[in-house]
C-alpha positions in Angstrom: 69.6 51.0 62.7 73.3 51.5 63.2 74.2 47.9 62.4 71.5 46.9 60.0 69.9 48.8 57.0 67.1 51.2 57.9 64.4 49.1 56.2 65.4 46.0 58.1 65.5 47.9 61.4 61.9 49.1 60.7 60.7 45.6 60.0 62.4 44.1 63.1 61.0 46.7 65.4 57.4 46.0 64.2 56.8 42.8 66.3 58.1 44.5 69.4 55.9 47.4 68.9 53.0 45.0 68.3 53.5 43.4 71.7 53.8 46.7 73.4 50.6 48.0 71.8 48.7 44.8 72.6 49.8 45.2 76.2 48.5 48.8 76.3 45.3 47.8 74.6 44.6 45.1 77.1 45.3 47.3 80.1 43.3 50.3 78.8 40.6 48.5 76.8 37.8 50.2 78.7 38.9 53.6 77.3 39.0 52.5 73.6 37.0 54.8 71.3 35.7 52.2 68.8 34.0 54.8 66.5 37.2 56.7 65.9 39.1 53.4 65.5 36.7 52.1 62.8 36.9 55.3 60.8 40.6 55.6 61.0 41.3 52.0 60.0 39.4 52.6 56.7 42.2 54.8 55.6 45.0 53.3 57.6 45.0 49.7 56.2 45.6 50.7 52.5 48.0 53.4 53.6 50.1 50.9 55.6 50.2 48.4 52.7 51.3 51.2 50.3 54.0 52.5 52.8 55.3 49.0 53.4 55.7 48.3 49.7 57.5 51.6 49.2 59.9 51.0 52.1 63.4 51.3 50.7 62.1 52.9 47.5 61.1 56.4 48.7 64.2 58.2 50.2 63.9 57.9 54.0 65.3 61.4 54.4 62.4 63.0 52.5 59.8 61.3 54.6 61.6 62.1 57.9 62.0 65.7 57.0 58.3 66.1 56.1 57.2 64.4 59.3 59.6 66.6 61.4 58.3 69.8 59.8 54.7 68.7 60.3 55.2 67.9 64.0 57.0 71.1 64.8 54.4 73.1 63.0 51.6 71.3 64.8 53.1 71.9 68.2 53.7 75.6 67.4 50.0 76.1 66.4 48.9 74.1 69.5 50.9 76.3 71.8 50.4 79.7 70.2 47.2 79.5 68.2 45.2 76.6 69.5 41.9 78.2 68.4 42.9 77.7 64.8 43.5 73.9 65.1 40.9 72.1 62.9 38.6 69.7 64.5 38.8 66.1 63.2 35.5 64.7 62.0 34.4 61.6 60.2 36.1 62.2 56.9 39.1 63.7 58.7 39.5 60.5 60.7 39.7 58.4 57.5 42.1 60.9 55.9 44.4 61.0 59.0 44.2 57.2 59.0 45.6 57.0 55.5 48.4 59.3 56.4 49.2 57.4 59.6 49.2 54.1 57.9 51.4 55.3 55.1 53.9 56.8 57.5 53.8 53.7 59.7 54.6 51.5 56.8 57.4 53.7 55.5 59.3 54.7 58.7 58.0 52.2 61.2 55.7 54.3 63.4 52.7 56.5 62.7 52.1 57.3 66.3 52.9 61.0 66.1 50.5 61.6 63.3 47.7 59.6 64.9 48.2 61.4 68.2 47.7 64.7 66.4 44.5 63.4 64.9 43.1 61.9 68.1 43.9 65.2 69.9 41.9 67.0 67.2 39.1 64.5 67.6 38.9 65.4 71.4 40.0 62.1 73.0 41.1 62.2 76.6 44.5 60.8 77.7 43.5 57.2 78.4 41.2 57.1 75.3 44.1 58.5 73.2 46.6 55.9 74.4 44.1 53.0 74.1 42.8 54.0 70.7 46.3 54.8 69.5 47.4 51.3 70.6 44.5 49.7 68.8 45.3 51.6 65.6 49.0 50.5 65.9 48.1 46.9 66.4 46.0 46.9 63.3 48.7 48.5 61.2 51.4 46.2 62.6 49.3 43.1 61.7 49.0 44.5 58.2 52.7 45.3 57.8 54.2 42.0 59.2 53.1 39.8 56.3 54.3 42.4 53.8 57.7 42.7 55.5 58.0 38.9 55.5 57.0 38.6 51.9 59.6 41.1 50.7 62.3 39.4 52.8 62.9 41.9 55.6 62.0 39.4 58.4 63.3 35.8 58.6 62.8 32.9 61.0 66.4 33.3 62.2 65.3 36.6 63.7 63.0 34.9 66.2 65.2 35.0 69.3 65.8 38.8 68.8 62.1 39.4 68.2 61.2 37.5 71.4 63.6 39.5 73.5 62.4 42.8 72.0 58.8 41.7 72.6 59.4 40.9 76.3 61.0 44.3 76.8 58.1 46.1 75.1 55.5 44.3 77.2 57.3 45.4 80.4 57.3 49.0 79.1 53.5 48.8 78.5 52.8 47.8 82.1 55.1 50.6 83.4 53.5 53.1 81.1 50.0 52.5 82.5 51.1 53.2 86.1 52.6 56.5 85.0 49.6 57.5 82.8 47.1 57.1 85.7 49.2 59.4 87.9 49.0 62.3 85.5 46.3 64.9 85.3 45.0 66.1 81.9 47.2 69.3 81.8 50.4 67.3 82.6 49.6 64.7 79.9 49.0 67.5 77.4 52.3 69.1 78.1 54.2 65.8 77.9 52.4 64.9 74.6 53.4 68.2 73.0 57.0 68.0 74.4 57.3 64.5 73.0 55.9 65.6 69.6 58.4 68.5 69.6 61.3 66.1 70.4 60.3 63.7 67.7 60.1 66.5 65.2 63.6 67.7 66.1 65.0 64.2 66.0 63.5 63.6 62.5 65.0 66.8 61.2 68.4 66.4 63.0 68.7 62.8 61.9 68.0 63.7 58.3 70.7 66.4 58.5 73.2 64.1 60.1 72.8 61.5 57.4 73.3 64.1 54.6 
């Protein structure tokens, strides 16, 4: 993102993330929650198309600031008032899917919002990672043709995309080994810490660009 426009960086990262998520999905396919996946994708697909088409139109800073505030608020409630976190049901999964798809199309990754939804739905750590990977694969397959159609990805980018994909696949294999060594409490703490860090980075990055 330092040497190319933000919208191009988002588009170029998408194939690498697709490979990474395909790797995670293959490795953890037995933990996939298909019911949650089906419900989420009902909202996620149209959301991803809308977000991809608006990439470069909606100010990136506005989106990043909103996501950062949401993530920090979610973590604060999780830590200090977890009894008040809403459960995610059928309609909630569709709604969260729409939000996740839109954010994914607009800023490149909807993982933090889908993680919050899956946590509210009650998925355990392997189901959360496997189902999150499946959602991401679906969204990335939707976004790639849109990015190509609007001129953000070109055939000349293929060598870079292959290198990024190979790196992402190695990361997926390493991640499975780490995941299976964690207990549920450790995974929960790491997840909340990661969401906090992403929230801070979203807000700090927006401020730095101002």
